[in-house]
C-alpha positions as CSV (number, residue, x, y, z in Angstrom):
1,M,19.3,0.1,6.4
2,E,15.3,-0.4,5.7
3,K,14.2,-3.9,6.8
4,Q,11.2,-5.5,5.5
5,L,9.3,-7.6,8.1
6,L,6.8,-10.4,8.3
7,R,9.1,-12.9,6.8
8,E,7.9,-16.2,8.8
9,P,5.5,-18.0,7.0
10,E,4.0,-19.7,10.0
11,I,3.0,-16.4,11.5
12,F,-0.1,-14.8,10.1
13,P,-0.1,-11.1,10.2
14,S,-3.0,-10.8,12.6
15,K,-3.9,-7.6,14.0
16,E,-2.0,-8.5,17.4
17,V,1.1,-9.3,15.3
18,L,0.9,-6.0,13.2
19,R,0.1,-3.9,16.5
20,T,3.2,-5.4,18.1
21,I,5.7,-4.6,15.1
22,L,4.3,-1.5,14.0
23,G,3.7,0.3,17.4
24,E,1.9,3.6,17.1
25,V,1.8,3.3,13.2
26,Y,-0.7,0.3,13.5
27,D,-3.3,2.9,14.4
28,V,-2.7,4.7,11.0
29,L,-2.8,1.3,9.3
30,E,-5.6,0.3,11.2
31,E,-7.8,3.4,10.4
32,L,-6.7,3.2,6.8
33,E,-8.2,-0.1,6.4
34,T,-11.3,0.8,8.1
35,T,-11.5,3.9,5.4
36,L,-11.0,1.8,2.5
37,T,-13.4,-1.1,3.3
38,Q,-16.1,1.3,3.7
39,N,-18.9,1.6,0.9
40,E,-16.9,4.7,-0.9
41,Y,-14.0,2.4,-1.6
42,A,-15.2,-0.9,-0.9
43,L,-11.7,-2.5,-0.9
44,T,-10.7,-6.1,0.4
45,F,-7.6,-6.9,2.3
46,D,-5.8,-10.3,1.9
47,W,-2.8,-11.3,3.5
48,I,-0.7,-13.9,1.7
49,Y,2.5,-15.6,2.0
50,Y,4.5,-15.2,-1.2
51,H,7.5,-17.8,-1.2
52,D,9.3,-15.9,-4.2
53,A,9.3,-12.6,-2.2
54,K,10.0,-14.6,1.2
55,S,7.4,-12.4,3.0
56,W,3.9,-11.6,3.8
57,L,2.0,-9.1,1.5
58,C,-1.3,-7.6,1.6
59,K,-3.2,-7.4,-1.7
60,V,-5.7,-4.9,-1.6
61,S,-8.3,-5.1,-4.4
62,H,-11.7,-3.8,-5.9
63,K,-13.9,-6.5,-7.4
64,K,-11.2,-8.4,-9.4
65,K,-8.6,-5.6,-10.1
66,T,-5.5,-5.0,-7.4
67,V,-5.3,-1.6,-6.5
68,F,-2.3,-1.7,-4.5
69,W,0.2,-4.1,-2.6
70,L,1.2,-3.6,1.5
71,S,4.2,-4.6,3.2
72,V,5.4,-3.9,6.7
73,W,8.7,-2.4,7.4
74,A,10.6,-1.2,10.4
75,G,8.8,1.8,11.6
76,Y,6.4,1.8,8.5
77,F,4.1,0.5,6.0
78,Q,4.7,0.6,2.7
79,I,2.1,0.8,-0.2
80,G,2.9,-0.1,-3.8
81,F,0.9,0.9,-6.8
82,Y,1.7,-0.2,-10.5
83,F,1.0,2.1,-13.4
84,L,1.7,2.4,-17.1
85,E,3.5,5.2,-18.5
86,R,0.3,6.8,-19.9
87,H,-1.1,7.3,-16.4
88,L,1.7,9.5,-15.3
89,E,0.3,12.3,-16.5
90,G,-3.0,11.8,-14.6
91,I,-0.7,11.2,-11.5
92,A,1.0,14.5,-11.7
93,A,-2.2,16.5,-11.8
94,L,-3.8,14.7,-8.7
95,A,-2.1,17.2,-6.3
96,I,-0.7,15.2,-3.9
97,K,2.1,16.8,-1.8
98,E,5.4,16.4,-3.1
99,N,7.9,14.0,-1.6
100,S,4.8,11.9,-0.5
101,Y,5.6,9.1,-2.9
102,T,8.2,8.0,-5.0
103,L,8.3,6.5,-8.6
104,E,10.8,3.2,-8.7
105,K,12.3,2.0,-11.7
106,E,10.2,0.5,-14.2
107,F,9.3,-3.4,-13.8
108,G,8.6,-4.4,-17.4
109,R,6.1,-2.1,-18.6
110,M,5.1,-1.3,-15.2
111,I,6.2,1.5,-13.2
112,P,6.0,1.2,-9.2
113,L,4.8,4.1,-7.2
114,V,5.5,3.7,-3.4
115,F,4.2,5.3,-0.7
116,K,6.1,4.8,2.8
117,I,3.6,5.6,5.5
118,K,4.5,6.6,9.1
119,K,2.0,9.3,9.7
120,Q,-1.5,9.9,9.7
121,E,-0.8,13.1,7.6
122,Q,0.0,11.0,4.5
123,I,-3.1,9.5,4.3
124,D,-5.1,12.4,2.3
125,G,-2.6,12.0,-0.9
126,L,-2.8,8.1,-0.7
127,L,-6.6,8.3,-0.7
128,K,-6.5,10.3,-3.7
129,M,-3.9,7.7,-5.5
130,V,-6.5,4.9,-4.4
131,T,-9.6,6.6,-6.2
132,F,-7.3,7.5,-9.4
133,K,-6.3,3.6,-9.5
134,K,-9.5,2.5,-9.1
135,K,-10.8,4.4,-12.4
136,A,-7.3,4.0,-14.2
137,K,-8.0,2.0,-17.3
């Protein structure tokens, strides 16, 4: 069974904490964060403890727009985007490798799209989705 981590509100998910719990997957996260905070993407990463979710989540945004949410699980980190139905055609046209992500059950009008990142090879498709999300209206 999959287990979400970072459940203790008093333990901030610092680089040291993330490295300890993610192991070698942390290197993928660190490289992703480095790439996404550069000028081309200019995203900000903000770790916040959410009492309703009872866990730390990282809100990744561009200016005031939330691009995706990041959570940490046993053996991987998960990235969740939220789209409207009108965006699905554009997502299908991105030519991202099949099985790279899953579309989850609708949440109100929003459709969650989830990447479970375990390896560096998954990042290319994720970066295409980030670019798409930044431009989506």
